[in-house]
N, C-alpha and C positions, 0 to 999 in steps of 0.2 A: 520817556523815549517817543518821539515823533513817529508819524505815521511814515513820513520818508526816509527816517533811521528804520524803521521795523522794515521796508520795502527792499532798501539796499541789504541789509541782512538777510533777507530772504533769498535776494539775487545771488549775493556771494555763496550762500548755502548750495544752492542748485548748481551755481557754476562749478563748486567742490565736489558735490555728487557725481556731477555729469563727469568731471575730469577723470575722477576715480575712476568711474564708470568705463570711460573709454581706455584709460592705461591699463586698468584691469581684464579690458577685452583682447589685447593684445596676446596673439599667440607665439610663446617664446619658447616653451620647453621643448618641443618637436625639433624646429628650425634650429635652434641652438645644439641640441644635442645632436642630432644628425650632422650637421657643418663639423663639429667637432670630432666625431665619429664615435666608435665603440668604447665604452667607458668612461664617455664625459658627461652622463647624465647629470653628475653632479651639478657641473656648469649649468644645466639647464633650470636645476632646481634653485639654482642663484637669482638667476632671471627671473624665474617665477617670485622668488622672495622680494627682488626688487620691486616688482608692480604692487606690493603690498607697502613697501618702505616709502617709493619715492611721491607716492600723492600725499601721502599723511605729513611725509617732512615737509613738503611743499607746504600744505596749508599750516603746519604750526608755525614755520618761519615767517610765512607772510600775513598771516591772520591771527589765528589762535590755536590752541589745543583742540576747541571744540570744533573748527573747519576742519582740522586736519583728520579728527575723528569722523565726522561727515565723510570726507574724500577717501576714509580707509572704508566705509562701509561701501561706497561706490566702485571701489576695487574689489572688494570680496563678491559683489553681485556680478561686476561684470566680468571676474575669473568665472564664476557657475555659469554665469548665461553672456557668452560675449556677443558683442555687436557685430565681430569680424569672425569668418570661416566657419560659420555653423554651430551645431552644439557643442558644450565643453567635454573634453576629455577626461578631465581630473575635476575634483571636486571643490577647490578652491582653498585646501588645507595650506599650501606654502604661500599663497597670498595672505591668508588670513595671519600668519604668524608672522608674515612682515609687518603686516600690520599693526600686529602687538609689540614688535621689538621697536618698531618707530614711536608708537604710544608713550614708552615708558624703556628706553635700551636699557638701563640696569637690569629690570625685571625680565624682559625679553631675552637678553644675552644670557643670563643665567639659566633660565627655561631651556633656552636652544642649547647648551652646552649640557645641560642634564638629560635631555632628550638624547642628544648623540651619544652619550655615554651608557644609557640604557641600552639603545639599537646596537652599539659596539659589542656590549655584553652580549647579548642576545645572540650575535653572529659569532662571537665566541663561542659560547652553548649549543650552536647550529639551532638556533629559535628564532623565529618570527617576534622579536618584541617590539615591533610598530604601535602596536595598540597600546601595550603597557607605557611606553614612553607618550605617546599620545594624553593617553589618563592621566598620568602622574603630571604632565606637565599643563594639563588644562586644570587640574587642582591646584598647582603648585603659582601659577602665574597670578589670579588675582590674589592671592597672598602676599607675592613677594611686590606685585604693582603698591598694594596698602601702605608696605612697609616703604617704598622709594614715595609715595605720591599719596600722602595720608588725606584725600581731600574726597568725601563723600559722594558730592556729585560725578567726579571723575571715575570712582568706582561704581556707580551706577550705569554711567556711560559704558564703560567696559563689560558688564554684567548684561547690558543690553544687547553689545556688541558679540557676546558669548550667544544668546539668543539668534541672532540672524545667522552666525555660522552655524548651528545647531539646524534651524530652518533648512539651511542651503544644501547642509549635508542631506539629511533625511530626504528636499528634493531631489539631488543628484543622485545618490541612491535606488531611487522608485525609477526611474529614467535609465 
């Protein structure tokens, strides 16, 4: 690999990270939910998920899975520490879930369905099951990911993404 090719790869990676950060920074949940009215917070959640899906999908389709992964990290960071409109009001979990769905759609869809079922069962039992759903899907996703994409380097990248999400969660809960 030549120095020029390495420099070009670095520029592409920085552009992906920056674009992901900008997309992740866009404040969507409150404006979308407010515009749609009471009871439409799910629409805002969908918009927040899209902040993770869009940069990753663009990176994967235009360059490579690795560039999509880098754009996903940017989206998670932008969601936690947005460039627009002051500090984040959320921890970036919905955006991180969107990144996961875009990196491995079958694994992400399976985990999303399982998570929604657990939360739904919790509501039927009049319990808050969000933490249980989060824990179950956090354990289940790497296993489903490995089954769909048996590539050790990508699984390592996914685990690195988990580290970023945990650090973001810790930092957002302190502030």
